[in-house]
NUBADREN-356437 format. One line per 10 residues: number of its first residue (from 1); for each residue x, y, z of C-alpha. Coordinates in nm, 3 decimals, m for minus. Example, Ala and Ser with C-alpha at 12.3 -4.5 7.8 and 13.67 -1.06 7.14 Angstrom:
BEGIN
1) 1.230/m0.450/0.780; 1.367/m0.106/0.714
//
This chain:
BEGIN
1) 7.055/m3.261/m3.215; 6.898/m3.445/m2.925; 7.007/m3.785/m2.804; 6.832/m3.985/m2.537; 6.993/m4.257/m2.325; 6.884/m4.613/m2.402; 6.888/m4.858/m2.114; 6.726/m5.175/m2.246; 7.024/m5.408/m2.284; 7.404/m5.377/m2.268
11) 7.418/m5.462/m2.640; 7.181/m5.179/m2.729; 7.383/m4.942/m2.514; 7.706/m5.050/m2.685; 7.554/m5.000/m3.031; 7.423/m4.662/m2.928; 7.762/m4.552/m2.790; 7.934/m4.667/m3.108; 7.688/m4.474/m3.324; 7.725/m4.166/m3.103
21) 8.105/m4.190/m3.129; 8.090/m4.216/m3.508; 7.859/m3.916/m3.532; 8.084/m3.712/m3.304; 8.381/m3.797/m3.526; 8.186/m3.685/m3.833; 8.089/m3.361/m3.659; 8.452/m3.302/m3.568; 8.574/m3.362/m3.923; 8.295/m3.170/m4.098
31) 8.149/m2.951/m3.827; 8.003/m2.699/m4.070; 7.763/m2.970/m4.196; 7.683/m3.114/m3.852; 7.359/m2.915/m3.807; 7.127/m2.709/m4.026; 7.207/m2.366/m3.890; 7.582/m2.393/m3.945; 7.626/m2.360/m4.325; 7.327/m2.135/m4.379
41) 7.398/m1.885/m4.102; 7.754/m1.871/m4.234; 7.634/m1.817/m4.592; 7.379/m1.555/m4.485; 7.654/m1.362/m4.306; 7.897/m1.385/m4.596; 7.642/m1.290/m4.861; 7.516/m0.998/m4.652; 7.865/m0.846/m4.674; 7.863/m0.888/m5.054
51) 7.517/m0.783/m5.175; 7.506/m0.440/m5.012; 7.859/m0.327/m5.113; 7.797/m0.440/m5.474; 7.481/m0.227/m5.481; 7.651/0.081/m5.332; 7.959/0.056/m5.555; 7.727/0.049/m5.857; 7.592/0.390/m5.755; 7.946/0.522/m5.788
61) 7.986/0.367/m6.132; 8.162/0.042/m6.037; 7.966/m0.265/m6.145; 8.026/m0.629/m6.060; 8.208/m0.792/m6.356; 7.981/m1.039/m6.531; 7.660/m0.924/m6.357; 7.375/m0.994/m6.599; 7.083/m0.827/m6.420; 7.002/m0.460/m6.360
71) 7.186/m0.400/m6.034; 6.881/m0.267/m5.845; 6.676/m0.577/m5.931; 6.971/m0.804/m5.851; 7.024/m0.632/m5.514; 6.657/m0.657/m5.411; 6.622/m1.020/m5.523; 6.944/m1.139/m5.364; 6.875/m0.969/m5.033; 6.552/m1.169/m5.007
81) 6.623/m1.496/m5.188; 6.991/m1.499/m5.099; 7.047/m1.357/m4.751; 6.700/m1.387/m4.597; 6.616/m1.730/m4.740; 6.952/m1.868/m4.622; 6.877/m1.745/m4.269; 6.523/m1.889/m4.285; 6.661/m2.225/m4.398; 6.911/m2.229/m4.112
91) 6.637/m2.145/m3.864; 6.392/m2.412/m3.988; 6.657/m2.684/m4.012; 6.744/m2.613/m3.649; 6.404/m2.537/m3.498; 6.214/m2.831/m3.648; 6.430/m3.099/m3.477; 6.368/m2.916/m3.147; 5.993/m2.889/m3.210; 5.962/m3.255/m3.312
101) 6.217/m3.411/m3.073; 6.397/m3.567/m3.366; 6.757/m3.584/m3.479; 6.881/m3.274/m3.658; 6.946/m3.241/m4.029; 7.311/m3.304/m4.112; 7.547/m3.458/m4.362; 7.449/m3.527/m4.724; 7.106/m3.352/m4.728; 7.268/m3.042/m4.584
111) 7.550/m3.051/m4.840; 7.297/m3.086/m5.125; 7.096/m2.790/m4.994; 7.408/m2.580/m4.958; 7.516/m2.655/m5.315; 7.167/m2.572/m5.444; 7.174/m2.236/m5.267; 7.520/m2.159/m5.406; 7.419/m2.266/m5.757; 7.116/m2.039/m5.745
121) 7.325/m1.739/m5.646; 7.593/m1.798/m5.910; 7.354/m1.872/m6.197; 7.117/m1.586/m6.114; 7.409/m1.343/m6.100; 7.624/m1.448/m6.394; 7.411/m1.647/m6.642; 7.305/m1.444/m6.948; 6.943/m1.343/m7.003; 6.924/m1.586/m7.295
131) 6.959/m1.873/m7.045; 6.624/m1.784/m6.889; 6.520/m2.143/m6.815; 6.852/m2.230/m6.652; 6.838/m1.917/m6.434; 6.480/m1.986/m6.325; 6.537/m2.354/m6.245; 6.862/m2.292/m6.055; 6.711/m2.006/m5.854; 6.379/m2.178/m5.785
141) 6.514/m2.520/m5.684; 6.629/m2.443/m5.330; 6.301/m2.367/m5.152; 6.102/m2.674/m5.269; 6.394/m2.907/m5.191; 6.415/m2.750/m4.843; 6.042/m2.817/m4.798; 6.077/m3.179/m4.913; 6.355/m3.236/m4.660; 6.167/m3.099/m4.359
151) 5.811/m3.218/m4.431; 5.864/m3.586/m4.332; 5.991/m3.487/m3.987; 5.685/m3.269/m3.930; 5.442/m3.536/m4.046; 5.602/m3.825/m3.855; 5.604/m3.625/m3.534; 5.242/m3.518/m3.571; 5.356/m3.155/m3.551; 5.078/m3.038/m3.777
161) 5.066/m2.681/m3.648; 5.418/m2.630/m3.779; 5.310/m2.723/m4.131; 5.227/m2.353/m4.164; 5.596/m2.305/m4.242; 5.559/m2.533/m4.543; 5.279/m2.307/m4.661; 5.506/m2.004/m4.620; 5.783/m2.178/m4.815; 5.531/m2.250/m5.090
171) 5.441/m1.880/m5.098; 5.809/m1.788/m5.120; 5.848/m2.027/m5.412; 5.542/m1.881/m5.586; 5.667/m1.526/m5.532; 6.003/m1.616/m5.684; 5.829/m1.790/m5.974; 5.628/m1.472/m6.026; 5.955/m1.278/m6.027; 6.090/m1.490/m6.311
181) 5.767/m1.496/m6.512; 5.593/m1.169/m6.432; 5.646/m0.831/m6.272; 5.969/m0.833/m6.070; 5.875/m0.537/m5.848; 5.531/m0.677/m5.759; 5.690/m1.015/m5.692; 5.943/m0.861/m5.452; 5.666/m0.677/m5.267; 5.478/m1.007/m5.235
191) 5.793/m1.171/m5.099; 5.837/m0.897/m4.840; 5.481/m0.958/m4.722; 5.545/m1.333/m4.699; 5.843/m1.252/m4.479; 5.625/m1.018/m4.272; 5.397/m1.312/m4.192; 5.698/m1.536/m4.123; 5.874/m1.295/m3.887; 5.548/m1.224/m3.701
201) 5.489/m1.597/m3.652; 5.845/m1.680/m3.545; 5.878/m1.378/m3.315; 5.552/m1.463/m3.139; 5.697/m1.803/m3.050; 6.057/m1.725/m2.958; 6.065/m1.378/m2.802; 5.843/m1.452/m2.498; 6.023/m1.778/m2.418; 6.373/m1.636/m2.473
211) 6.288/m1.332/m2.259; 6.146/m1.542/m1.975; 6.448/m1.774/m1.979; 6.700/m1.490/m1.978; 6.529/m1.303/m1.695; 6.495/m1.624/m1.494; 6.873/m1.663/m1.512; 6.897/m1.325/m1.341; 6.647/m1.424/m1.072; 6.356/m1.232/m1.226
221) 6.040/m1.436/m1.262; 5.786/m1.306/m1.512; 5.463/m1.447/m1.644; 5.384/m1.385/m2.009; 5.034/m1.516/m2.061; 4.950/m1.665/m2.397; 4.667/m1.479/m2.563; 4.560/m1.707/m2.847; 4.309/m1.455/m2.976; 4.577/m1.184/m3.009
231) 4.826/m1.422/m3.169; 4.573/m1.550/m3.420; 4.445/m1.198/m3.494; 4.800/m1.086/m3.570; 4.866/m1.374/m3.806; 4.534/m1.318/m3.981; 4.608/m0.946/m4.009; 4.952/m1.000/m4.164; 4.808/m1.262/m4.399; 4.536/m1.011/m4.492
241) 4.804/m0.751/m4.573; 4.958/m1.002/m4.814; 4.624/m1.059/m4.989; 4.513/m0.695/m4.994; 4.847/m0.569/m5.124; 4.828/m0.831/m5.399; 4.476/m0.754/m5.517; 4.388/m0.408/m5.374; 4.718/m0.222/m5.333; 4.738/0.146/m5.242
251) 4.374/0.160/m5.129; 4.206/0.283/m4.813; 4.162/m0.082/m4.715; 4.539/m0.132/m4.733; 4.592/0.186/m4.530; 4.354/0.089/m4.252; 4.481/m0.268/m4.240; 4.842/m0.153/m4.204; 4.754/0.079/m3.916; 4.536/m0.178/m3.738
261) 4.807/m0.444/m3.766; 5.065/m0.200/m3.630; 4.848/m0.139/m3.325; 4.810/m0.513/m3.264; 5.186/m0.557/m3.292; 5.253/m0.272/m3.050; 5.012/m0.433/m2.802; 5.186/m0.768/m2.843; 5.531/m0.616/m2.792; 5.420/m0.433/m2.476
271) 5.334/m0.767/m2.311; 5.682/m0.918/m2.351; 5.867/m0.731/m2.072; 6.133/m0.597/m2.305; 6.215/m0.313/m2.062; 6.336/m0.572/m1.812; 6.579/m0.726/m2.060; 6.787/m0.416/m2.134; 7.091/m0.578/m1.970; 7.060/m0.879/m2.202
281) 7.168/m0.778/m2.554; 7.090/m1.123/m2.692; 6.728/m1.061/m2.587; 6.673/m0.689/m2.642; 6.792/m0.718/m3.001; 6.490/m0.942/m3.071; 6.252/m0.692/m2.908; 6.410/m0.416/m3.115; 6.368/m0.620/m3.433; 6.000/m0.673/m3.357
291) 5.953/m0.303/m3.276; 6.049/m0.220/m3.635; 5.737/m0.406/m3.758; 5.475/m0.162/m3.620; 5.702/0.131/m3.707; 5.717/0.012/m4.068; 5.342/m0.045/m4.092; 5.259/0.296/m3.943; 5.496/0.456/m4.195; 5.330/0.256/m4.473
301) 4.985/0.377/m4.363; 5.108/0.737/m4.355; 5.263/0.703/m4.700; 4.943/0.553/m4.840; 4.753/0.845/m4.684; 4.959/1.089/m4.887; 5.212/1.201/m4.626; 5.523/1.301/m4.826; 5.797/1.047/m4.770; 5.985/0.802/m4.989
311) 5.812/0.466/m5.032; 6.152/0.309/m4.970; 6.146/0.434/m4.610; 5.870/0.206/m4.486; 5.998/m0.080/m4.704; 6.343/m0.053/m4.549; 6.192/m0.025/m4.202; 6.069/m0.378/m4.273; 6.375/m0.514/m4.452; 6.674/m0.336/m4.298
321) 6.499/m0.276/m3.967; 6.280/m0.574/m3.880; 6.401/m0.859/m4.102; 6.776/m0.794/m4.086; 6.777/m0.723/m3.713; 6.573/m1.036/m3.641; 6.808/m1.242/m3.858; 7.119/m1.111/m3.682; 6.961/m1.158/m3.339; 6.840/m1.513/m3.405
331) 7.162/m1.624/m3.575; 7.385/m1.489/m3.298; 7.174/m1.658/m3.027; 7.120/m1.992/m3.201; 7.488/m2.023/m3.290; 7.574/m2.004/m2.920; 7.297/m2.219/m2.778; 7.322/m2.496/m3.036; 7.699/m2.526/m3.008; 7.698/m2.575/m2.631
341) 7.811/m2.223/m2.543; 7.680/m1.981/m2.282; 7.410/m1.742/m2.405; 7.623/m1.434/m2.345; 7.659/m1.189/m2.632; 8.025/m1.120/m2.719; 8.105/m0.744/m2.695; 8.190/m0.730/m3.066; 7.844/m0.863/m3.147; 7.681/m0.598/m2.928
351) 7.871/m0.344/m3.139; 7.730/m0.521/m3.446; 7.376/m0.487/m3.310; 7.429/m0.113/m3.262; 7.580/m0.072/m3.608; 7.288/m0.251/m3.773; 7.044/m0.038/m3.576; 7.229/0.274/m3.690; 7.215/0.150/m4.050; 6.839/0.098/m4.024
361) 6.778/0.440/m3.866; 6.980/0.615/m4.136; 6.828/0.415/m4.422; 6.472/0.475/m4.302; 6.470/0.830/m4.165; 6.761/1.023/m4.319; 6.607/1.040/m4.670; 6.293/1.189/m4.516; 6.486/1.458/m4.328; 6.740/1.546/m4.599
371) 6.656/1.391/m4.936; 6.922/1.584/m5.128; 7.201/1.391/m4.954; 7.051/1.051/m5.043; 7.377/0.903/m5.172; 7.559/1.003/m4.855; 7.289/0.841/m4.642; 7.289/0.525/m4.851; 7.665/0.496/m4.825; 7.666/0.550/m4.447
381) 7.389/0.295/m4.395; 7.563/0.044/m4.622; 7.893/0.086/m4.436; 7.730/0.025/m4.096; 7.532/m0.271/m4.231; 7.842/m0.433/m4.380; 8.047/m0.378/m4.064; 7.770/m0.535/m3.853; 7.770/m0.856/m4.056; 8.149/m0.856/m4.078
391) 8.158/m0.854/m3.699; 7.912/m1.144/m3.700; 8.148/m1.339/m3.926; 8.457/m1.253/m3.721; 8.289/m1.373/m3.400; 8.075/m1.659/m3.528; 8.253/m1.813/m3.830; 8.495/m1.999/m3.598; 8.199/m2.116/m3.388; 7.997/m2.229/m3.689
401) 8.294/m2.419/m3.835; 8.404/m2.587/m3.511; 8.261/m2.879/m3.309; 8.032/m2.811/m3.014; 8.205/m2.677/m2.707; 8.047/m2.950/m2.491; 8.168/m3.236/m2.713; 7.818/m3.345/m2.817; 7.719/m3.410/m3.175; 7.552/m3.132/m3.367
//
């Protein structure tokens, strides 16, 4: 949350100081609802340590008591609309105040959003199939309410270029609606492609600036030139993947588009000086997350070309590799920067980065190399994944639930 000094009259200054003091007191008493990233990064971390173990235990014959959905469908849906959407909400509720120079989202709206997210998870998991309408409404409500909360800030600030995120939220809502009313598998694939567009857009904004800032702190000046044509081509290409996979899946067009987009992404990544940030874990984790995008799309193109490999390999290169790594990297950085702490990755979190990377490598490549041991590989990847997010919670839950270190509101 940004506050600017007011120097018009002593009375105005006094009123401002009083308001600032009251807001600081509120943040101290209810710190977890003092800024948008706090509850949702916490919920994303907690739910990440639940969804994967529930899925793996089911493979050994232990099901979650009261679970009303087929466990595979539940796992896939909750990873996207539970874990990923919570992280996206935390990011948008934090980034938009920075982009628009407006006060952050806090208090009652944040509590309402949190309760909506929780209600969606509980109802989707435990409500019987006969309560179809209740399940759909509870699960669908969160994303449009999130959009309604953030749209006014974007419009009032004139930040029209950021309205693209409202469009992406609308697509997420439509994909989830399709899940409840149509083909669940096709809907989940559509959702993954919406997230592909989202991660590409966000990464193109934050990775160059975060890299430049981190290297500047070490006395290394770099110049990352903006190439609007490359940025726009990438966004158009990922949007085209979404459309082609929806209407012309598993075609030569889809194959060529995946490979071409991977090449554009590799070119983009090569411009961001990632090799100079190897001593900055809080930066290289973002480069690594982005690197999974072209890897996943190349694997998709090879699979579509008939190369023998499980379809789940390229899908998990996107989800476990790119999306999860980006989420962990962004959450661990934002939770430090927006609570007034130094941008230095705690050693335990570096271990978490490595564990998540190991989980992604095993989940993506082990089934290709030794398919007969698939359950062993799944279990190993799940264990590393869960430990990575447990470490995030151990390190960051106290930070997310405590006031800012510098005493400011937010």
